[in-house]
Structure formats: C-alpha cells, structure tokens
Backbone as a chain_set.jsonl record, in Angstrom:
{"seq": "MIATGVGINEGFVAALKTAGVEVADHQGEEVHFLASLPAEYMAFWKVVAEHEVEIRSMKKDVGSLEDAVLNAMEAGYVAR", "coords": {"N": [[0.84, -1.172, 0.0], [0.369, 2.295, -0.568], [0.542, 5.083, 1.305], [-0.342, 8.443, 1.648], [0.106, 11.532, 3.248], [-0.34, 14.154, 5.748], [2.048, 14.677, 8.204], [3.46, 12.363, 8.075], [6.424, 11.1, 8.921], [9.832, 10.483, 10.064], [9.569, 9.633, 12.749], [6.938, 8.669, 12.812], [7.147, 6.566, 10.954], [8.997, 4.945, 12.294], [7.418, 4.234, 14.486], [5.443, 2.751, 13.183], [6.959, 0.529, 12.361], [7.69, -0.485, 14.875], [5.194, -1.271, 15.734], [4.838, -3.479, 14.236], [4.272, -3.235, 11.561], [5.163, -3.776, 8.256], [7.335, -1.823, 6.706], [8.125, -0.703, 3.542], [9.214, 1.467, 2.181], [9.938, 4.969, 2.538], [9.311, 8.249, 1.763], [9.364, 11.614, 2.036], [6.123, 12.796, 2.43], [5.008, 10.302, 2.088], [4.448, 6.858, 2.49], [5.344, 3.52, 1.945], [3.938, 0.444, 2.537], [3.491, -2.978, 3.609], [0.582, -4.857, 3.711], [-1.963, -7.165, 4.275], [-3.664, -8.57, 5.836], [-6.451, -8.068, 8.072], [-5.598, -7.398, 10.708], [-3.106, -6.256, 10.249], [-3.748, -3.908, 8.903], [-5.213, -2.708, 10.926], [-3.201, -2.248, 12.825], [-1.713, -0.339, 11.436], [-3.601, 1.817, 11.251], [-3.979, 2.339, 13.934], [-1.51, 3.4, 14.747], [-1.524, 5.649, 13.106], [-3.606, 7.124, 14.3], [-2.54, 7.493, 16.894], [-0.347, 9.129, 16.371], [-1.493, 11.285, 15.251], [-1.632, 11.632, 12.465], [-2.612, 12.761, 9.273], [-4.093, 11.026, 6.922], [-4.258, 11.327, 3.522], [-4.539, 9.989, 1.125], [-4.772, 6.612, -0.036], [-3.464, 3.878, -1.778], [-3.125, 0.898, -3.738], [0.058, -0.559, -4.09], [0.955, -1.225, -6.931], [2.719, -2.33, -9.647], [3.121, -1.474, -13.124], [2.503, -3.262, -16.235], [4.581, -2.646, -17.908], [6.598, -2.045, -16.025], [6.986, -4.628, -14.973], [7.986, -6.026, -17.211], [10.357, -4.581, -17.724], [11.732, -5.077, -15.308], [12.078, -7.846, -15.526], [13.72, -7.95, -17.792], [15.978, -6.575, -16.838], [16.79, -8.38, -14.925], [17.718, -10.364, -16.455], [16.057, -12.289, -17.543], [15.045, -14.791, -19.789], [12.722, -15.773, -22.069], [11.619, -18.907, -23.244]], "CA": [[0.0, 0.0, 0.0], [1.037, 3.591, -0.522], [-0.253, 6.064, 2.046], [0.161, 9.802, 1.55], [-0.603, 12.385, 4.185], [0.349, 15.158, 6.55], [2.561, 14.145, 9.459], [4.269, 11.164, 7.851], [7.824, 11.471, 9.129], [10.669, 9.396, 10.582], [8.985, 9.139, 13.997], [5.759, 7.887, 12.444], [7.62, 5.337, 10.314], [9.575, 4.124, 13.362], [6.297, 3.697, 15.265], [4.837, 1.691, 12.372], [7.824, -0.65, 12.455], [7.559, -1.0, 16.238], [3.866, -1.9, 15.82], [4.848, -4.687, 13.417], [3.915, -2.947, 10.169], [6.346, -3.916, 7.408], [7.503, -0.626, 5.879], [9.006, -0.957, 2.409], [9.894, 2.691, 1.762], [9.373, 6.22, 3.061], [9.876, 9.445, 1.14], [8.522, 12.784, 2.266], [4.821, 12.526, 3.051], [4.511, 9.068, 1.498], [5.025, 5.647, 3.062], [4.946, 2.276, 1.295], [3.953, -0.623, 3.534], [2.853, -4.221, 3.204], [-0.529, -5.272, 4.568], [-3.001, -7.936, 3.594], [-4.588, -9.053, 6.858], [-7.112, -6.997, 8.833], [-4.785, -6.997, 11.865], [-2.025, -5.39, 9.768], [-4.364, -2.598, 8.661], [-5.578, -2.143, 12.229], [-1.961, -1.737, 13.415], [-1.401, 0.892, 10.713], [-4.527, 2.885, 11.635], [-3.747, 2.665, 15.349], [-0.355, 4.305, 14.778], [-1.996, 6.904, 12.5], [-4.366, 7.846, 15.327], [-1.641, 7.868, 17.991], [0.562, 10.189, 15.923], [-2.323, 12.338, 14.664], [-1.298, 11.779, 11.054], [-3.783, 12.922, 8.405], [-3.921, 10.283, 5.679], [-5.023, 11.977, 2.45], [-4.862, 8.995, 0.098], [-4.159, 5.287, 0.041], [-3.681, 3.092, -2.992], [-2.304, -0.3, -3.815], [1.371, -0.373, -4.7], [0.976, -2.21, -8.004], [3.472, -1.864, -10.798], [2.491, -1.652, -14.432], [3.058, -4.324, -17.063], [5.876, -2.134, -18.367], [7.538, -2.252, -14.922], [7.272, -6.06, -14.881], [8.84, -6.385, -18.342], [11.679, -3.986, -17.495], [12.368, -5.817, -14.217], [12.488, -9.142, -16.064], [14.858, -7.717, -18.679], [17.129, -6.223, -16.011], [17.21, -9.579, -14.207], [18.283, -11.282, -17.435], [15.106, -13.354, -17.847], [14.897, -15.099, -21.209], [11.612, -16.706, -22.306], [11.931, -19.923, -24.271]], "C": [[0.888, 1.239, 0.0], [0.09, 4.549, 0.189], [0.437, 7.412, 1.937], [-0.613, 10.663, 2.533], [0.298, 13.332, 4.937], [0.78, 14.514, 7.863], [3.337, 12.853, 9.308], [5.725, 11.595, 7.911], [8.575, 10.282, 9.719], [10.095, 8.791, 11.859], [7.776, 8.26, 13.747], [6.174, 6.547, 11.85], [8.228, 4.399, 11.356], [8.476, 3.482, 14.204], [5.572, 2.596, 14.494], [5.644, 0.406, 12.494], [7.721, -1.297, 13.827], [6.236, -1.743, 16.409], [3.765, -3.159, 14.959], [4.423, -4.491, 11.979], [5.192, -3.009, 9.338], [6.421, -2.742, 6.431], [8.522, -0.929, 4.789], [9.816, 0.275, 2.029], [9.184, 3.889, 2.387], [10.092, 7.371, 2.393], [8.909, 10.595, 1.348], [7.251, 12.426, 2.999], [4.172, 11.274, 2.468], [5.221, 7.887, 2.143], [4.455, 4.443, 2.318], [5.032, 1.186, 2.356], [3.195, -1.832, 3.006], [1.767, -4.574, 4.201], [-1.525, -6.053, 3.731], [-4.045, -8.447, 4.577], [-5.23, -7.889, 7.602], [-6.281, -6.502, 10.021], [-3.655, -6.058, 11.451], [-2.553, -3.985, 9.47], [-4.729, -1.921, 9.977], [-4.35, -1.559, 12.92], [-1.577, -0.414, 12.76], [-2.277, 2.036, 11.206], [-4.382, 3.274, 13.1], [-2.591, 3.654, 15.469], [-0.728, 5.654, 14.163], [-2.706, 7.746, 13.551], [-3.458, 8.34, 16.448], [-0.746, 9.045, 17.625], [-0.164, 11.346, 15.247], [-1.916, 12.673, 13.227], [-2.598, 11.888, 10.266], [-3.511, 12.21, 7.082], [-4.843, 10.896, 4.63], [-5.384, 11.003, 1.337], [-4.144, 7.689, 0.396], [-4.468, 4.567, -1.258], [-2.77, 1.882, -2.958], [-1.016, 0.026, -4.554], [1.554, -1.455, -5.761], [1.716, -1.608, -9.19], [2.714, -2.13, -12.092], [3.113, -2.852, -15.145], [4.436, -3.908, -17.573], [6.939, -2.331, -17.286], [7.95, -3.717, -14.83], [8.217, -6.503, -15.994], [10.25, -5.837, -18.141], [12.423, -4.714, -16.383], [12.866, -7.171, -14.698], [13.708, -8.991, -16.965], [16.116, -7.403, -17.88], [17.67, -7.438, -15.266], [17.788, -10.626, -15.156], [17.367, -12.442, -17.78], [15.0, -13.526, -19.353], [13.773, -16.12, -21.346], [12.005, -17.671, -23.406], [10.675, -20.625, -24.679]], "O": [[2.01, 1.22, 0.505], [-1.025, 4.793, -0.272], [1.651, 7.514, 2.112], [-1.833, 10.547, 2.645], [1.52, 13.321, 4.791], [-0.024, 13.884, 8.548], [3.822, 12.299, 10.295], [6.2, 12.354, 7.066], [8.013, 9.196, 9.857], [10.127, 7.574, 12.037], [7.607, 7.226, 14.393], [5.614, 5.509, 12.203], [7.999, 3.191, 11.308], [8.589, 2.319, 14.593], [5.133, 1.612, 15.089], [5.086, -0.672, 12.704], [7.669, -2.522, 13.933], [6.165, -2.729, 17.143], [2.732, -3.828, 14.95], [4.231, -5.463, 11.249], [6.188, -2.369, 9.676], [5.67, -2.679, 5.457], [9.641, -1.357, 5.073], [10.966, 0.158, 1.604], [8.0, 3.831, 2.718], [11.318, 7.468, 2.441], [7.769, 10.55, 0.888], [7.294, 11.821, 4.07], [2.949, 11.187, 2.364], [6.439, 7.905, 2.324], [3.249, 4.352, 2.089], [6.069, 1.019, 2.999], [2.378, -1.73, 2.091], [2.01, -4.588, 5.407], [-1.883, -5.651, 2.624], [-5.181, -8.726, 4.193], [-4.614, -6.832, 7.745], [-6.267, -5.304, 10.305], [-3.282, -5.164, 12.211], [-1.882, -2.992, 9.751], [-4.572, -0.709, 10.125], [-4.435, -0.496, 13.535], [-1.163, 0.524, 13.443], [-1.769, 3.106, 11.543], [-4.637, 4.422, 13.464], [-2.683, 4.635, 16.208], [-0.29, 6.695, 14.654], [-2.441, 8.941, 13.679], [-3.592, 9.476, 16.901], [-0.422, 9.868, 18.482], [0.465, 12.271, 14.733], [-1.864, 13.838, 12.834], [-3.568, 11.189, 10.557], [-2.789, 12.724, 6.228], [-6.056, 10.974, 4.824], [-6.411, 11.164, 0.677], [-3.067, 7.664, 0.991], [-5.584, 4.635, -1.774], [-1.772, 1.852, -2.237], [-1.01, 0.79, -5.519], [2.217, -2.466, -5.527], [1.382, -0.525, -9.669], [1.775, -2.926, -12.125], [4.131, -3.387, -14.704], [5.347, -4.731, -17.657], [8.06, -2.739, -17.59], [9.126, -4.02, -14.631], [9.148, -7.27, -15.748], [11.23, -6.55, -18.361], [13.626, -4.947, -16.501], [13.956, -7.6, -14.321], [14.627, -9.808, -16.911], [17.196, -7.901, -18.198], [18.87, -7.523, -15.004], [18.29, -11.658, -14.711], [17.834, -13.475, -18.26], [14.882, -12.555, -20.099], [13.865, -17.218, -20.796], [12.649, -17.289, -24.383], [10.714, -21.514, -25.53]]}, "num_chains": 1, "name": "protein.A"}
C-alpha cells in the first residue's frame, strides 16, 4: 500500500515498524507498507491515530506491465 498524508515522518515510520507494520519505503509525506490481513491494517490505523497523522490517500502499490517487463529484462530473464 502507498499512504500519503500530513505528518508522515521518521517518527511515524519508526512507530509503524515498532507496531509490526512492514515498511518498504518512506519518502517525504509518502510511506509504502505491506498489509493484507485486517490486523495489519488495524496496526497501521492505530499508529496513525496515535501520531495524529492525516492520511489523504491510500492506494495499492501495483506496478504496471511495463515495470514487470523492465524488471524481467534487467534480471536477465529469457523466455523460451
């Protein structure tokens, strides 16, 4: 997931990690994290509330077909 909002900072990201949320990346007011189970989302929202972060948008972190092809080419994948 990619969450964007006001108040996303190093302290917030550290609190997410402490709460067991797997953070993949953090840049500015955007954090990429992995969640698929309800408990993982609940942990995320609990930290959001505790740190008074204002989440403005959330979307799935899904690459395009172009990204998949480029990644395969960079990895040296050869289809036969």
